[in-house]
C-alpha positions in Angstrom: 89.5 -20.0 -19.0 85.8 -20.8 -18.3 86.4 -21.3 -14.6 87.8 -17.8 -13.8 85.2 -16.2 -16.1 82.3 -18.1 -14.5 83.5 -17.3 -11.0 84.1 -13.6 -11.9 80.9 -13.0 -13.8 78.4 -15.4 -12.1 79.4 -15.4 -8.4 76.1 -17.0 -7.1 75.6 -19.6 -9.9 79.2 -20.0 -11.0 79.0 -23.8 -11.1 76.0 -24.0 -13.4 77.4 -21.4 -15.7 80.9 -23.0 -15.6 79.2 -26.2 -16.9 77.4 -24.3 -19.6 80.6 -22.6 -20.7 82.4 -26.0 -20.8 79.6 -27.1 -23.2 81.3 -24.9 -25.7 83.9 -27.7 -26.1 81.2 -29.9 -27.6 81.6 -28.1 -31.0 84.8 -30.0 -31.5 82.6 -33.0 -32.4 82.9 -31.8 -35.9 86.6 -32.8 -35.9 85.3 -36.3 -36.3 84.2 -35.4 -39.9 87.8 -34.5 -40.9 90.4 -36.8 -42.3 92.7 -37.0 -40.4 90.7 -36.3 -37.3 93.5 -34.3 -35.8 96.2 -32.4 -37.7 98.4 -30.1 -35.7 99.1 -27.9 -38.8 95.4 -27.4 -39.7 93.5 -24.3 -38.6 90.1 -25.2 -37.3 88.5 -21.8 -38.1 86.9 -22.0 -41.5 87.7 -25.8 -41.9 85.3 -27.6 -39.6 81.6 -27.0 -40.1 80.9 -25.7 -36.6 84.0 -23.4 -36.9 82.8 -21.5 -40.0 81.4 -17.9 -40.2 77.6 -18.6 -39.9 77.9 -20.7 -36.7 80.3 -18.2 -35.3 77.8 -15.4 -35.8 75.2 -17.5 -34.1 77.5 -18.1 -31.2 78.0 -14.3 -30.9 74.2 -13.8 -31.0 73.9 -16.1 -27.9 75.7 -13.3 -26.0 72.7 -11.0 -26.3 70.1 -12.8 -24.1 71.0 -13.4 -20.4 69.7 -17.0 -20.5 72.0 -18.0 -23.3 74.9 -15.8 -22.4 77.0 -18.4 -20.6 76.8 -20.9 -23.5 77.6 -18.0 -25.9 80.7 -17.1 -23.8 81.9 -20.7 -23.8 81.4 -21.0 -27.6 83.0 -17.6 -28.4 85.9 -18.3 -26.0 86.4 -21.7 -27.8 86.5 -19.9 -31.2 88.9 -17.2 -29.9 91.3 -19.9 -28.5 91.1 -21.8 -31.8 91.9 -18.6 -33.6 95.0 -18.0 -31.4 96.0 -21.5 -32.2 95.8 -20.7 -35.9 98.0 -17.7 -35.4 100.6 -19.6 -33.5 
């Protein structure tokens, strides 16, 4: 999802913003704190520290300023996709 978004939103600097959006995947580092590290039946939202409400609000606040918007999009997209995974 980050690639079509970065090309669609940031036509001139799409590559840089694509990389910033991909940085949103780094919040999965908190999965290393869980035991087991991966559980297909576990919902990430609310379980892992970087997938709780306070960090999610901070991710949404990154959308406000243009210089942090690409990172915010990547993080919020990550949380949305994790949320869909919880529903399915």
